[in-house]
Structure formats: C-alpha cells, structure tokens
N, C-alpha and C positions, 0 to 999 in steps of 0.2 A: 040569406047569408052571402056575403060578397065572394066573388071568384078571385083567384090569385091575380089575374090580369087587372080586374077592376080595383083590387086592393092596392096594387102598385101604382095605378094611375091616381087613385084618391090620395095615396100617401104622398104624392108629389105636391098635393095642395094642403094636406093636413098633417098634419103630422099625427114558518119555521119548520123547514124540512124535517122529515123523520130521521131518527138515528140511523147511522150507517151500519149495516150488518157486517160481520167478519168476512162473509163470502164476497161482499162487494169490495171490501178493502183489498182482497186478493186479486181483483181484476185490475187492468191497466188504468182504469178510471174509478174514482170513488163517487162519481156523480151519476145521477139519473136525471136527464135533461128533458125539457119540453121546448119544441119550436113554437114560439108564440103566435105564429100564423093560425094554429089550431084554435086559439081563443081570440082571434083578431077583433071580432065585434065587441067583446067584453073589454079588450084592451083599449079600444077607441073610446068607450064610454067611461071606464073607471080603471085606469092602468094600475094604480096602487092597490086597490081592492082586489083586482084580478090576480095580481102577482101574489098577494097574501093568500088567496084561495089556492093557487097553484102550489105554494109552499106547504099549505096545510094538507094537501093530498100526498105529500111525500117527495115531490120534486125539489131538488136542491140546486139545479142550474137551469138556465133558460137560454134560448137563442133568439136574438132579435129578428123580427120578420122583415123589417126594412128601415132604411134611414135615407129619406129623400125629401126634397122640397123645403121643409122647415129647417132641416139640418138639426133636428132635435131628436131625442129618444122618447117617443110617445108623449110629446109636448113638453118634455123636461130638458133643461140644459144638462150636459154631461155630468157635472159635479152633483147636481140634484138627483139625477137618475142613479148614479153610483151610490149615493147615500141611501136612497130608497131600497136598493138591492141589499145593501149591507144590513139595514134594519130588519129585513125579512130573512136574513141568513141565506140569501141567494147569490150566485155568481152568474155573470153572463160572459162566458169565455168566447162566444162566437156571435156574429150578427150578419144578417143578409144585406146585400147591396145590389143595385142594378147597374147595367152597363152604361146606360145614358145616351145611347145613339138615338133612340126614339125620343122625340120631343113631346112636350106637353103644351098644347095650344100654341104651337109654333115657337116655343122657347125651350132652351136647354134645361134639363132637370139637374139641379144642383145636388151635391152630396152623392154623386155617382162616380163610377170609375173614370168616365170621360170628362166630367165637369165637377170641379170642387173636391177632387180626391184628396188633396193635401189637408184640407180642413177635416174631411171625413176621417182620415187616418189619425190626425191629432185628437179629435174628439173620441175616437175609439180607444186610444191609449189612455185617456182620462178615465174611461169607464172600466178599464182593465181587460178589454177585449184582446184575445190572443189570436183569433182567426177572423179575418174579414172574408166573406164569401160572396162570389158572384152568383146570384140566386137563380136567375132566369133570363133567357133571351126571348124577347118578343119576336114574332114572326119576321118583322122587318129587319131584325138584327142578326138573323141566322145566315141565309144565303147558301152559297155553294162551298166546296172544299177550300177554294182560295180565300173565301171570306173567313172561314175558320182558322186558316193559317195567319191571316191578318189579325184575327182576334187573339191568337196565341202571342203575337208580338205585343199587343196591347196589354195582355195579362202579365207578360214578363216584366214590362215597364211598371205596371201597377204593383207587382210583387216586389220589385226593387224598392219602391217607396215604402211599402209595408215593412220590409226587412229593416230599413233604417230606424223604424220605430219599435222594433222587436216584435212585430206582428207577422203572422203567416197568411198569405193569400190562398184561398181555396176556390174550387169551382163545384157548384151543385148541379147535378144532372136531373133531367126528366127522361122521357123516352125518345125524343126526337134526335138526340145526339147519337142514338144507336141505329138510326135509319141510314142504310148504305147509300152513298152517292158515288157512282162510277167505281164501285167495288171498294170504297173506303168508308170507314165510320168516322163521323165528326169527332166522336169521343176519343178515338185513337189518335186523331190529329192533335187534339188538345194535349193528350198525354205525351206524344212524341215531340211536338214542336215547342213545348215550354220547358224551361229549366225546372227539373224536379225539386230543386231547393227553393225556387221562387213561386211555384204553383203546386199545391197539393189538392186532393180531391175530397169533397164531402159526398160520399156515395149514398144516394137515395136507394135503399135496398128494394123498395117497392117498384120504382120506375125501371131500375136495371133488370129486375126479375120479369116484369111485365114485357119488357123489350126482348126477352129471351136470353138474357145473359146471367150466368152464375156469378154472384159476388165473390165466392171463394176462388174461382178461376181468375178473376181480376186481381185478387190479392196475390195469387201465385205469380202472375205475370208482372205485377208492379208492387213488390213488397215494400211496405212502409209508406206508401203514397196516399193512404186513406185514413188520416187521423180523425176524421169526423164521419159519422153515419147519421142518416135519417132512418128511423125505425118505425115502419108502419106496415100493416099486414094487407094481404090481398084476399078478398072474400072468394068463396068457392062457387059463385054463380058464373054464368056465362059472361057477364059483364066484367068480372074481375075488378070490382070496385074496391075502394078503401074500406078497411075495417079495423077494429081494435087489435092490438098486438096479442097474438095467441088465439084469435078467433078465425084465422084464415089458413092459407096454404103455404106460406113461406116458412122454410125450415130454419128458424132463428137459432136453434141449438147448434146446428151445423155451422152457421155463419159465426156465431159468437165464439165457437171453439177455435176460430182462426183469427181472433181479434189482435193477437200479438203480431201475427204475420202481416196483417193489414196496417199495423202501426196505430191502432185506435187509441185516441186520447179522450174523446167525448162523443156521446151519442145523444140524439134528441128524438123523442117520440113526436111524431107528426101525423095528423089525420086531416086531410084537406077538407073533407066533408064528414059530418057525423049525422046519424039518424035522428038524434034528439039533442039534448044538451051536450056540448063538447066536454063539459066537466064530467059527465057520466062516462064518456068514452075514455078520457085520459085516466080516470080512476081505474077502469077495467084494465087498461094497458099496463099501468104501473103495478097493479096487483100481480099480473102474469109475469112481468119482468122480475119482480122480487122473488117470486116463488119458483120460477123455472129457468131463468137465464143467468142469474148472478148469485 
C-alpha cells in the first residue's frame, strides 16, 4: 500500500448512505465522513465503485485525498465527479491539497496552493467543496520558525482567494508541527500568524495526541477554530500505531463532548494503514461511532 508521501507524488502524475439517526441529527453535523486516503488504492483502480462501497457501509460524506497534477477529481472533471457523488447520495464538503513548493521532476506541481490555485478553487466550487485543506508539508517545505511565518503569509493569501469563492481554507496537522523550535511550536505560529477568518484548522486527533497535546485544551485556547477533525485511534502498543476508532487509547467521548466549543462541522474517519482490507477497518470504525459517539 502506498505511503502518504508516495501518494502525493504519484497524484501529481495521475490523478446510499444509511439513514441518519436522531442522535446524529442532534450533533453539529449530520454526516459521518471518510477521508478517501484510507481507501486510496481502491480509489485509483475504481473510484465510482469504491465510493459506492463507502456509501453502502454508512458513510454519507467523504473528503478528497488530493487534487494535483491532472487537476481532476480521481480522473473526473468537476461536473462529472459532482454528478457521481450525487448519484451515490454522498457529499464531499472538504478536500486535501498540497503546498506545491516541492517540485515534481523539476517542474511545479499544478493544482496546488502555490501553482494553479485559482483553477483549484474554481473546480472545488463546482463540486460543492466548502473547505480546502493544506494537507501535508514535505520535509523540504517545513524549515525553521521563520519559514512557518512565511507559510502563514502564503496561507492568508490563499485563504483570501478561497473566501471570494465562499470556501474556507484549513490546515491539517501531523506531529511535526508540535516539535518545538527555539521554544516555539510551528503549530502555534500558524494559529497566531494567520487571520482566524482566513485559516481554520482540521485537527488530526491522532497526530495531536501522539505529539502530547490534548485536543480539548486546543479547543479551549482557540474556540471555534477547528471545524474539521480527522478521527482515528491510537493502538495501545509501544509503537502507538493507527487503529480503528474505538479500539485504541484516545478518549473520543471526551473530545466529542466538546465539539461545539471546537466549532466542529464535519469529521472524517481516517486510518493511514490498516492490518487487512481498509473496508474492514472503516466498517469497524463507523460501527463504534454510531453506537458510542453520536
């Protein structure tokens, strides 16, 4: 199975949910989402069939894994992809994008924040995307605190372009943003140096927790700044690897109890690696979510 880094590089070259329960309607969101990176191999082989299978498992929203290179959505033009989602009773309110500072074979990668952003925003609007998310910084794109301050300026500018189209820009974290540099956290720099109306955060609950930070504390420090979450669990081994939601050590009940404070609008199950079929894992996760969290 491809790694996230390999997936982004290859993407530069390639490109009926269940009934909603009353308890779910009482939550800030009526959707249970899946980040399509979890089923990335299947999406490359058969995107329509994979989306149908995701819907059959009970997910009624999805988040795109990337949009680069071909400037299409899993090989489809925006209108065709939007039609496919509608036929399957799915929405895609959010999608991932990359910064684009790192080149591919010496050439800028289009459909990224730094290259071809106008078209990316226009295409997102056609699909009905509400949140465009900076998904991941490659090592060459990170740098020191000053680099993160320059990144904040770039994100503010990209967020302004999104705002004109009625879209919100967000930033998705891993754990490296929580590694202190000269007593400062890159994640805090991004929070402080960006306009809170132009950049909000998609908090990956696993990575923040693994880095030693309590998501609820982040909500308290920056209320309303976290409209999107990635929901994946941490196993109880020494490695603290990914596992199905409800099978690990993260206290999701405590976190979900503060969803209004966070400003939650949509959340997406994600599991970067699965022990067997990813469809078995996402079935396990949604079963726990429906029975215990919503």
